[in-house]
SEVEX-800127 format. One line per 3 residues: number of its first residue (from 0); their letters; for each residue z, y, x of C-alpha. Coordinates in Angstrom, 3 decimals, padded with zeros to 6 digits. Layout:
BEGIN
NUM	A	Z Y X; ...
//
This chain:
BEGIN
0	XXX	-000.056 -023.746 008.003; -000.264 -021.406 004.999; -004.031 -020.856 005.425
3	XXX	-004.734 -024.588 005.150; -002.350 -024.962 002.221; -004.085 -022.166 000.302
6	XXX	-007.564 -023.402 001.230; -006.646 -026.843 -000.147; -005.699 -025.244 -003.475
9	XXX	-009.223 -023.822 -003.890; -007.975 -020.703 -005.682; -010.600 -018.874 -007.786
12	XXX	-008.364 -016.003 -008.923; -004.937 -014.917 -007.722; -002.591 -013.682 -010.454
15	XXX	000.610 -012.092 -009.169; 003.064 -012.194 -012.063; 006.139 -010.325 -013.201
18	XXX	009.702 -011.135 -012.253; 012.455 -009.908 -010.022; 012.611 -006.672 -008.017
21	XXX	010.862 -006.373 -004.677; 013.055 -006.529 -001.577; 010.399 -004.981 000.659
24	XXX	010.917 -001.810 -001.388; 014.174 -001.413 000.657; 016.215 -000.740 -002.466
27	XXX	018.791 -003.512 -001.930; 018.445 -004.806 -005.492; 020.588 -007.834 -006.384
30	XXX	017.687 -009.550 -008.160; 015.170 -009.340 -005.297; 013.690 -012.318 -003.446
33	XXX	012.623 -011.621 000.127; 010.954 -015.043 000.458; 008.794 -014.388 -002.607
36	XXX	007.758 -010.987 -001.270; 006.728 -012.436 002.101; 004.833 -015.295 000.439
39	XXX	003.008 -012.950 -001.951; 001.993 -010.723 000.988; 000.461 -013.832 002.591
42	XXX	-001.278 -014.697 -000.690; -002.721 -011.177 -000.951; -003.925 -011.246 002.642
45	XXX	-005.540 -014.666 002.121; -007.202 -013.595 -001.154; -008.634 -010.435 000.394
48	XXX	-009.904 -012.304 003.454; -011.588 -014.886 001.216; -012.855 -012.408 -001.402
51	XXX	-010.737 -013.934 -004.176; -010.139 -011.561 -007.136; -006.517 -010.443 -007.575
54	XXX	-004.754 -009.471 -010.806; -001.285 -007.928 -010.462; 000.858 -007.933 -013.601
57	XXX	003.960 -005.685 -013.598; 005.807 -006.847 -010.460; 002.446 -008.082 -009.188
60	XXX	001.028 -004.574 -009.573; 004.054 -003.169 -007.778; 003.729 -005.525 -004.797
63	XXX	000.015 -004.743 -004.505; 000.873 -001.040 -004.293; 003.446 -001.746 -001.573
66	XXX	001.033 -004.060 000.278; -001.500 -001.227 000.463; 001.121 001.306 001.616
69	XXX	002.390 002.769 -001.667; 005.985 003.270 -002.804; 007.965 002.529 -005.976
72	XXX	010.508 004.640 -007.832; 013.264 003.560 -010.226; 012.511 004.365 -013.861
75	XXX	014.608 004.397 -017.036; 013.806 003.345 -020.603; 010.912 001.021 -019.743
78	XXX	012.656 -002.315 -020.268; 011.818 -004.026 -023.563; 009.929 -001.091 -025.046
81	XXX	006.403 000.011 -025.962; 004.587 003.211 -025.098; 001.176 004.838 -025.130
84	XXX	-000.993 005.027 -022.031; -003.485 007.727 -021.148; -006.682 007.464 -019.146
87	XXX	-008.703 009.301 -016.551; -011.570 007.150 -017.880; -011.287 004.065 -020.049
90	XXX	-014.101 002.072 -018.407; -012.020 -001.087 -018.801; -011.493 -000.605 -022.570
93	XXX	-007.723 -000.850 -022.128; -005.306 -000.893 -025.048; -003.800 002.493 -025.908
96	XXX	-000.293 001.151 -026.497; 001.373 -001.392 -024.214; 004.656 -003.231 -023.785
99	XXX	007.008 -002.431 -020.944; 009.551 -004.594 -019.099; 009.925 -002.876 -015.722
102	XXX	012.627 -000.901 -013.926; 010.274 000.397 -011.227; 007.318 002.747 -011.533
105	XXX	004.460 003.998 -009.413; 004.322 007.794 -009.670; 000.812 009.076 -008.950
108	XXX	002.023 010.610 -005.658; 003.395 007.205 -004.593; 000.209 005.252 -005.300
111	XXX	-001.559 003.890 -002.226; -004.655 005.898 -001.332; -006.538 002.572 -001.318
114	XXX	-006.008 002.226 -005.067; -007.762 004.051 -007.890; -005.458 005.225 -010.721
117	XXX	-006.966 004.650 -014.146; -004.182 004.738 -016.766; -000.819 006.532 -016.885
120	XXX	002.303 006.761 -019.026; 003.343 010.132 -020.496; 005.278 010.977 -017.307
123	XXX	002.316 010.414 -014.994; 003.345 006.994 -013.688; 000.405 004.702 -012.975
126	XXX	000.033 001.920 -015.570; -003.316 000.514 -014.394; -005.246 000.702 -011.136
129	XXX	-008.158 -000.878 -009.338; -008.964 -001.141 -005.655; -011.778 001.042 -004.374
132	XXX	-013.499 -001.675 -002.317; -012.139 -005.046 -003.439; -011.948 -006.968 -006.717
135	XXX	-008.317 -006.068 -007.476; -006.642 -004.689 -010.597; -003.021 -003.991 -011.433
138	XXX	-001.502 -003.530 -014.865; 002.124 -002.626 -015.475; 002.344 -004.266 -018.907
141	XXX	002.548 -007.974 -019.791; -000.493 -009.142 -021.796; 001.114 -012.566 -022.213
144	XXX	004.069 -011.062 -024.105; 002.038 -009.551 -026.940; 002.209 -011.650 -030.110
147	XXX	-000.418 -011.979 -031.378; -002.424 -011.521 -028.174; -004.266 -008.224 -027.960
150	XXX	-008.038 -008.766 -027.832; -008.440 -005.849 -025.399; -006.111 -007.585 -022.942
153	XXX	-007.967 -010.879 -023.314; -011.315 -009.150 -022.774; -009.933 -007.260 -019.755
156	XXX	-008.951 -010.481 -017.985; -012.103 -012.376 -019.022; -014.425 -009.576 -017.891
159	XXX	-012.543 -009.099 -014.621; -012.775 -012.731 -013.537; -016.465 -013.152 -014.457
//
């Protein structure tokens, strides 16, 4: 039973990481993993039920959007690059320039209505969101890939999991 398995792990924070494309997106990508998608949906459901904070990084952000009813769109020129992000409000003190390793985006019109858009790329794709009622954030960049680590990213994660 997945519930018992997860309860035994005593998870304090769920971090959904980057990786392959999402099969639930119905895009028939060669690098998708249906089993991972199904398992991550179960993890999200468990975390929400048990009030466990969730951080979605890149693919993790994308699957959170899909879980809550949003949609993804293919994007070009975002693999192995950097770009500026823009804010509605910068309450989270996010970095202004981030790395990018994704082939899928979340246009503002495709963001779940259960998520609050906070930062965008120059084309209006969502780069950071939070959930309106739960302790959930999603960021499209990879803080772990910045060398040296960006203090704003470190503070973001530390302050979120407090």
